[in-house]
matplotlib code that plots the C-alpha trace (Angstrom):
import matplotlib.pyplot as plt

x = [0.0, 2.8, 4.4, 1.2, 0.7, 3.0, 1.4, -2.0, -1.0, 0.4, -2.9, -4.9, -2.7, -3.0, -6.8, -7.0, -4.8, -7.0, -10.2, -9.1, -11.4, -8.7, -6.3, -8.6, -8.6, -11.9, -13.6, -12.0, -13.4, -16.8, -16.6, -15.6, -18.7, -20.8, -19.2, -19.7, -23.4, -24.0, -22.3, -24.4, -27.5, -26.2, -25.7, -29.3, -30.9, -33.0, -31.0, -27.8, -28.6, -29.1, -25.4, -22.6, -20.3, -16.7, -14.9, -11.8, -10.5, -7.2, -5.0, -1.5, 0.3, -1.4, -2.6, -6.0, -8.9, -11.5, -14.2, -14.5, -17.4, -16.6, -12.9, -11.9, -14.5, -13.4, -14.8, -14.3, -12.0, -12.5, -9.9, -8.8, -6.6, -4.4, -3.0, -1.6, 0.0, 1.4, 2.8, 4.6, 6.1, 7.2, 8.9, 10.5, 11.4, 11.8, 10.2, 13.0, 12.6, 12.2, 10.8, 12.9, 11.7, 14.6, 15.2, 17.5, 18.8, 20.1, 22.1, 24.8, 24.3, 26.1, 28.0, 25.1, 22.6, 21.0, 20.1, 20.6, 18.3, 15.4, 14.6, 13.2, 11.1, 11.3, 8.8, 9.5, 6.1, 6.1, 2.4, 2.9, 4.4, 1.5, 0.9, -2.8, -3.2, 0.3, 2.5, 1.3, 4.4, 6.6, 7.5, 5.8, 8.2, 7.8, 8.6, 11.6, 12.9, 12.5, 14.3, 17.2, 17.5, 17.3, 20.2, 22.2, 22.0, 19.8, 17.8, 16.6, 15.6, 15.9, 14.3, 11.1, 10.0, 9.3, 7.4, 8.8, 6.3, 8.1, 8.9, 5.3, 3.6, 0.9, -2.1, -4.0, -6.3, -6.5, -7.9, -11.6, -12.3, -15.7, -16.6, -18.1, -14.9, -12.9, -15.2, -14.8, -12.1, -11.2, -10.6, -8.1, -5.6, -2.3, 0.9, 4.5, 4.5, 1.3, 0.2, -2.5, -3.8, -4.5, -7.6, -8.2, -11.0, -12.9, -14.4, -17.0, -18.2, -21.0, -20.1, -22.8, -26.3, -26.3, -22.5, -20.1, -19.1, -15.6, -13.8, -10.6, -8.7, -7.0, -4.2, -3.5, -1.9, -1.7, -2.4, -6.1, -8.1, -11.3, -14.3, -16.5, -20.2, -21.5, -23.8, -24.6, -28.2, -30.3, -30.6, -33.8, -32.5, -32.4, -28.7, -27.9, -24.1, -22.2, -18.5, -16.8, -13.5, -14.0, -12.5, -9.3, -8.8, -7.5, -10.7, -13.0, -16.4, -18.4, -22.0, -25.3, -26.6, -25.0, -27.3, -25.9, -24.7, -23.8, -20.5, -19.8, -17.1, -16.5, -13.7, -12.3, -9.8, -7.0, -6.5, -2.8, -1.2, 2.4, 1.6, -0.3, 2.6, 5.2, 3.1, 2.7, 6.5, 7.0, 4.7, 6.8, 10.0, 8.6, 7.5, 11.1, 12.4, 13.4, 12.2, 11.2, 11.3, 9.9, 6.7, 5.6, 5.7, 5.6, 7.9, 6.0, 7.3, 9.2, 9.3, 13.1, 15.9, 17.9, 21.1, 19.5, 18.3, 21.8, 23.0, 20.7, 22.4, 20.7, 20.8, 18.2, 16.5, 13.6, 13.6, 10.2, 9.6, 10.2, 7.9, 6.2, 4.6, 3.2, 1.7, 0.0, -1.9, -2.8, -4.1, -5.5, -7.2, -7.7, -6.0, -6.4, -4.1, -1.2, -1.7, -1.7, 1.5, 3.1, 2.2, 3.8, 6.8, 7.3, 7.1, 9.6, 12.1, 12.1, 11.0, 12.1, 8.5, 6.2, 3.0, 0.3, 1.2, 4.9, 3.8, 1.4, 4.1, 6.3, 3.4, 2.7, 6.4, 6.3, 3.3, 5.1, 8.2, 5.9, 4.4, 0.9, -1.3, -2.6, -3.8, -7.4, -7.0, -7.1, -5.4, -6.2, -5.0, -3.3, -6.1, -9.1, -11.2, -11.5, -14.5, -12.4, -10.2, -10.9, -9.4, -10.4, -10.6, -8.0, -5.6, -6.0, -5.6, -2.6, -0.9, -1.7, -0.2, 3.0, 3.2, 3.0, 6.3, 8.2, 10.6, 8.6, 5.3, 4.8, 5.5, 2.9, 0.4, 0.5, -0.3, -3.8, -6.8, -7.5, -11.0, -12.8, -9.6, -8.4, -8.6, -11.6, -12.4, -12.6, -16.4, -16.6, -16.1, -15.8, -17.4, -15.1, -14.9, -13.3, -11.8, -8.2, -8.3, -8.6, -6.1, -7.6, -8.2, -11.8, -13.2, -16.3, -17.8, -21.4, -22.7, -19.4, -18.2, -15.0, -12.7, -9.4, -6.6, -5.8, -7.8, -6.5, -8.8, -9.4, -7.3, -4.3, -4.7, -3.8, -6.1, -5.8, -9.2, -10.8, -14.5, -16.0, -19.6, -20.4, -23.7, -25.2, -28.6, -30.1, -28.7, -25.0, -25.1, -26.7, -24.0, -21.2, -22.8, -22.8, -19.1, -18.4, -20.5, -18.4, -15.2, -16.6, -17.6, -14.1, -12.5, -14.8, -15.4, -12.3]
y = [0.0, 2.4, 2.0, 2.9, 6.2, 8.4, 7.1, 7.8, 11.4, 12.0, 10.9, 13.1, 16.1, 15.7, 15.4, 18.6, 20.4, 19.2, 20.1, 23.6, 26.1, 28.9, 26.6, 24.3, 25.2, 23.4, 25.3, 28.6, 27.9, 27.3, 30.5, 32.4, 31.1, 32.2, 35.6, 36.0, 35.0, 37.4, 40.3, 39.6, 40.0, 43.2, 44.8, 44.1, 45.8, 48.9, 52.1, 50.2, 48.5, 51.7, 52.7, 51.7, 49.3, 48.3, 45.9, 43.9, 42.0, 40.1, 37.9, 39.3, 36.2, 34.0, 36.7, 35.0, 37.3, 36.7, 39.0, 41.0, 43.3, 45.4, 45.3, 46.9, 49.6, 53.2, 55.0, 58.3, 57.4, 60.6, 60.8, 57.2, 58.9, 60.1, 56.6, 57.1, 60.4, 59.4, 56.1, 57.8, 60.4, 57.6, 55.7, 58.7, 61.0, 58.4, 58.4, 60.6, 63.4, 66.8, 70.1, 73.2, 76.8, 79.2, 82.9, 84.7, 88.2, 90.1, 92.4, 92.4, 92.0, 94.9, 94.5, 96.2, 93.6, 95.4, 93.8, 96.6, 95.2, 92.7, 89.6, 86.8, 83.9, 81.1, 78.3, 74.9, 73.2, 72.5, 71.9, 72.3, 75.8, 76.0, 72.4, 72.2, 68.4, 67.0, 67.2, 70.2, 70.0, 71.0, 74.6, 76.6, 77.1, 80.9, 81.2, 78.9, 81.0, 84.3, 82.8, 81.8, 85.4, 86.7, 84.3, 85.6, 89.1, 90.6, 93.6, 95.5, 95.0, 98.1, 96.6, 94.6, 91.2, 89.1, 85.9, 83.8, 81.1, 80.5, 76.9, 76.1, 77.6, 80.3, 78.0, 78.1, 75.1, 71.7, 70.9, 70.0, 71.8, 73.5, 77.0, 75.4, 73.5, 76.8, 78.3, 75.4, 74.3, 71.3, 73.5, 75.9, 77.5, 75.8, 77.7, 76.8, 79.1, 78.1, 78.6, 77.0, 75.0, 78.5, 78.7, 81.3, 81.6, 84.7, 84.4, 86.6, 86.7, 88.8, 91.8, 94.0, 94.4, 96.7, 97.0, 95.8, 92.2, 91.0, 89.8, 88.0, 86.1, 82.8, 82.4, 86.0, 87.9, 91.7, 91.0, 91.3, 94.4, 93.8, 96.1, 95.2, 96.1, 93.2, 94.0, 92.0, 91.2, 89.8, 86.1, 86.0, 87.9, 86.1, 85.4, 87.1, 87.4, 87.1, 87.5, 87.6, 88.4, 91.0, 89.4, 91.0, 92.9, 92.3, 93.4, 91.1, 92.6, 91.3, 92.3, 91.3, 90.4, 87.9, 86.9, 86.9, 83.4, 82.5, 82.5, 82.7, 81.1, 81.4, 80.1, 81.8, 80.8, 83.3, 84.3, 85.3, 82.7, 83.8, 87.4, 86.2, 83.9, 86.7, 89.1, 86.6, 86.1, 89.9, 89.8, 87.1, 89.1, 92.1, 89.9, 88.8, 92.3, 92.6, 95.9, 95.9, 99.2, 98.1, 96.5, 93.0, 91.9, 88.6, 87.1, 84.7, 82.3, 84.1, 87.5, 87.5, 86.3, 83.3, 85.5, 87.7, 84.7, 83.3, 86.4, 85.6, 84.3, 81.7, 82.8, 80.6, 77.3, 75.4, 71.6, 69.8, 66.5, 63.4, 63.0, 60.0, 62.4, 64.5, 61.3, 60.4, 63.7, 63.3, 59.8, 59.6, 63.0, 63.2, 66.6, 67.9, 70.9, 68.8, 66.2, 68.9, 70.5, 67.0, 66.5, 69.8, 69.0, 65.9, 68.0, 70.5, 68.0, 65.6, 67.8, 71.2, 72.5, 72.8, 72.2, 69.6, 68.5, 67.9, 66.1, 63.8, 63.0, 61.8, 59.8, 58.1, 57.2, 55.7, 53.5, 52.3, 51.4, 49.6, 47.5, 48.8, 49.0, 52.5, 52.6, 53.1, 55.6, 59.4, 61.6, 65.3, 66.2, 64.7, 64.7, 63.3, 66.4, 66.6, 64.8, 64.0, 61.5, 57.9, 54.7, 51.0, 48.7, 46.5, 49.4, 50.4, 46.9, 46.3, 49.3, 48.1, 44.7, 46.4, 48.5, 45.4, 44.2, 47.4, 47.9, 50.9, 49.0, 49.0, 52.8, 53.3, 51.0, 53.1, 56.3, 54.9, 55.3, 52.4, 51.0, 52.2, 53.8, 57.0, 59.4, 59.1, 55.6, 56.5, 56.0, 53.3, 49.6, 50.1, 46.8, 44.7, 42.1, 44.4, 47.3, 47.7, 45.1, 47.5, 50.1, 52.1, 55.4, 56.7, 58.8, 60.9, 63.2, 64.0, 60.6, 58.9, 56.7, 54.7, 52.7, 51.0, 49.5, 46.4, 44.1, 41.4, 38.5, 36.2, 33.5, 35.8, 36.8, 40.4, 41.2, 44.2, 45.6, 48.4, 49.2, 52.0, 53.2, 55.9, 57.5, 57.2, 58.8, 57.6, 57.3, 57.7, 56.3, 53.1, 52.7, 53.3, 50.7, 48.2, 48.9, 48.3, 45.1, 43.7, 44.4, 42.9, 39.7, 39.1, 39.9, 37.6, 34.7, 34.3]
z = [0.0, 0.9, -2.6, -4.3, -2.5, -4.6, -7.7, -6.3, -5.3, -8.8, -10.3, -8.0, -8.7, -12.5, -12.2, -10.1, -12.7, -15.5, -13.8, -12.7, -14.6, -14.9, -16.7, -18.8, -22.5, -22.9, -20.1, -21.4, -24.9, -23.3, -21.3, -24.5, -26.3, -23.3, -23.4, -27.1, -26.8, -24.0, -25.8, -29.0, -26.8, -25.2, -28.6, -29.5, -26.5, -27.0, -26.9, -27.8, -31.1, -33.0, -32.4, -34.7, -32.8, -33.4, -31.1, -31.1, -28.1, -28.4, -26.3, -27.1, -25.9, -28.5, -31.0, -30.7, -31.5, -28.8, -30.1, -33.3, -34.3, -37.4, -36.6, -39.9, -40.0, -39.3, -36.2, -34.4, -31.5, -29.5, -26.7, -27.2, -29.9, -27.1, -26.8, -30.3, -29.5, -26.1, -27.3, -30.2, -27.8, -25.4, -28.3, -29.9, -27.0, -24.3, -20.7, -19.3, -21.9, -20.2, -21.4, -20.9, -20.4, -20.5, -19.6, -22.0, -22.4, -25.4, -23.3, -20.6, -16.8, -15.1, -11.8, -9.9, -11.1, -14.0, -17.3, -19.8, -22.5, -22.7, -20.7, -22.9, -21.5, -24.2, -24.2, -25.5, -25.1, -21.3, -20.5, -16.7, -16.0, -13.5, -12.6, -11.6, -12.2, -11.4, -8.3, -6.3, -4.1, -7.0, -7.1, -9.9, -12.8, -13.0, -9.3, -9.7, -12.6, -10.7, -7.7, -10.1, -11.3, -7.8, -6.8, -9.7, -8.1, -10.8, -9.4, -12.4, -16.0, -18.2, -21.2, -21.9, -20.7, -23.9, -24.2, -27.0, -28.3, -31.6, -30.9, -32.2, -35.2, -34.8, -35.2, -31.9, -32.4, -34.0, -37.4, -37.2, -33.9, -33.7, -32.5, -29.5, -28.7, -28.9, -26.1, -23.8, -21.3, -23.4, -26.5, -24.9, -27.4, -28.2, -27.5, -26.8, -23.8, -22.0, -18.4, -16.3, -19.3, -20.9, -18.8, -16.1, -13.6, -12.4, -8.9, -7.3, -3.7, -2.1, 0.2, 1.7, 0.3, -2.8, -2.7, -5.4, -5.2, -4.4, -7.6, -8.2, -11.0, -10.4, -11.0, -10.5, -13.4, -13.9, -17.6, -16.9, -16.1, -14.2, -14.7, -11.8, -12.2, -10.1, -7.2, -4.0, -3.6, -0.8, -0.1, -2.1, -5.1, -8.5, -9.5, -12.7, -12.3, -15.5, -16.4, -19.7, -21.3, -24.1, -27.2, -28.4, -25.1, -21.6, -19.9, -17.9, -17.3, -14.3, -14.1, -12.6, -9.1, -6.8, -3.9, -0.3, 0.6, -3.0, -4.9, -8.6, -10.8, -14.6, -16.7, -19.8, -22.4, -22.9, -26.5, -26.1, -23.8, -24.4, -23.3, -20.3, -19.3, -19.8, -17.8, -15.0, -15.1, -14.8, -11.8, -10.3, -10.9, -9.1, -6.2, -5.9, -5.8, -9.4, -11.0, -14.6, -16.4, -19.8, -21.0, -21.9, -25.5, -27.5, -30.1, -32.5, -35.0, -37.8, -36.0, -35.6, -37.7, -36.4, -36.3, -33.6, -31.6, -31.6, -29.7, -26.8, -23.6, -21.4, -17.8, -16.2, -17.2, -15.8, -16.4, -16.3, -14.6, -16.8, -19.8, -18.3, -15.7, -18.5, -20.1, -16.9, -16.9, -20.6, -20.4, -16.9, -17.0, -20.8, -21.0, -24.6, -24.5, -23.2, -25.9, -28.6, -27.1, -27.1, -30.8, -31.8, -29.7, -31.8, -34.9, -33.5, -32.2, -35.2, -38.2, -37.2, -37.3, -34.2, -36.2, -36.1, -39.6, -38.7, -35.5, -37.3, -39.8, -36.8, -35.4, -38.8, -39.1, -35.7, -36.7, -39.8, -37.7, -35.2, -38.0, -37.2, -40.4, -40.7, -44.3, -43.3, -40.5, -40.6, -38.0, -37.7, -34.2, -31.2, -28.6, -30.5, -30.4, -34.2, -35.6, -38.7, -36.9, -37.9, -36.7, -36.8, -33.7, -35.3, -35.7, -32.1, -30.7, -32.9, -31.4, -27.9, -28.7, -30.0, -26.8, -24.7, -26.2, -25.4, -22.5, -21.3, -21.3, -17.5, -17.5, -20.3, -18.6, -15.5, -17.4, -18.2, -16.0, -13.7, -13.3, -10.2, -9.0, -10.7, -13.7, -16.0, -14.8, -11.2, -11.1, -13.8, -13.5, -9.8, -8.6, -6.4, -9.2, -11.7, -9.7, -10.6, -13.4, -16.3, -17.5, -20.3, -22.1, -22.3, -25.2, -25.3, -28.0, -28.9, -30.1, -29.4, -26.5, -26.7, -24.4, -25.2, -23.2, -21.3, -18.9, -16.6, -16.4, -13.4, -15.2, -15.4, -19.1, -19.9, -22.9, -25.3, -26.3, -28.2, -28.0, -30.1, -30.2, -32.8, -33.9, -30.4, -30.6, -27.4, -23.9, -23.7, -20.2, -21.4, -24.1, -21.5, -19.3, -22.1, -22.8, -19.1, -19.1, -22.0, -20.1, -16.9, -18.7, -20.0, -16.6, -14.7, -17.1, -19.4]

ax = plt.figure().add_subplot(projection="3d")
ax.plot(x, y, z, "-o")
ax.set_aspect("equal")
plt.show()
């Protein structure tokens, strides 16, 4: 009997291994059939079936396509396109690339700390000069630069403070953006010398009844002039408070009634980011005891000959955090301006032109080098806001498969929003069964809902997926719920 026990234990162990659901190919195939059947039913439900669906879900380890619905049809990707831009940047620039914002002068620094000529703040596409979504412990760049000049003993600038945004071209928005986009936070103007996402806020608070309200701009910049006509009303007054930046001017007009006990906030996109940034830098210089005699002006692309620029001397330089930090903000928070600045940085670094066209050329070259078929796709911007962008589910999933083979894959994975945890997926796929199992990029436009990334299943498979819903004419919430249900099925059953 004792001799037979090892043989019996071996038989039992093999039986247990064969019967384990997470490792059995037969049971996995059965689960896949169940999943496919359920998803087919989901896509036929009222409020869902009228949308155009494109889906591809692939196991990168085997290249097996687990689900395909119109995989070669083109769809509007919305912000899922940011995966294309950020992956190209990661491949081309590397995770440790850093943006530089320099302070130059075209004159001498005298022994008494005077700069005889101009001070030039030169932008090179850093999206976080005021970091509102990143590391709040990091010192603001303009403050750091002012402290550097103070440490050099500079006490006075005789000339002007210039903001140089010539690293990018003069186009302030992406191709295919609508007039409504340009008025919204997510359509802020693109500039190589940007500050606070090129969005400022006006805040108003009540004072005493029938007295002017208290008004402030955040972040503060002396660039703006406030014309305050707003009045404090009673607690029962109807709120009619309204603030607007008069186009082509620096004037913000605040008017209307603000009831006691209320507050008011309104954003506005700045139409001259380099001038606002340079003015804010001048304010910072003055705050650090450096007097500025001249005014603020801007140097745009093509304004000055290269020979003059070569005479400028660098006296202070701000280095951004590593690129991977910027990609986290773009992908987790779906930051449009940062994605567009990154696209133009690619163009400037590799084609000598900080334009969308040059940046997209770099992106397409990256896709060719990666072996990702992009014949059917159309790229118009870097963030996905353009309605002219078109990709296929197979294209998107192929890109994800390529990224999973790269040495920086874990870094890239961590830039994506995590289900039920952070970013744009904080409140989606938050059940205990799927929380933390999905790293993905969301996308939303009118009539468009998309999701693409990676999901870790209960059996330990890390699947690449792309799910696109276009032409949604009913409940967007119902379509998003269907996308989440598709992901949950694979996580729990495959």
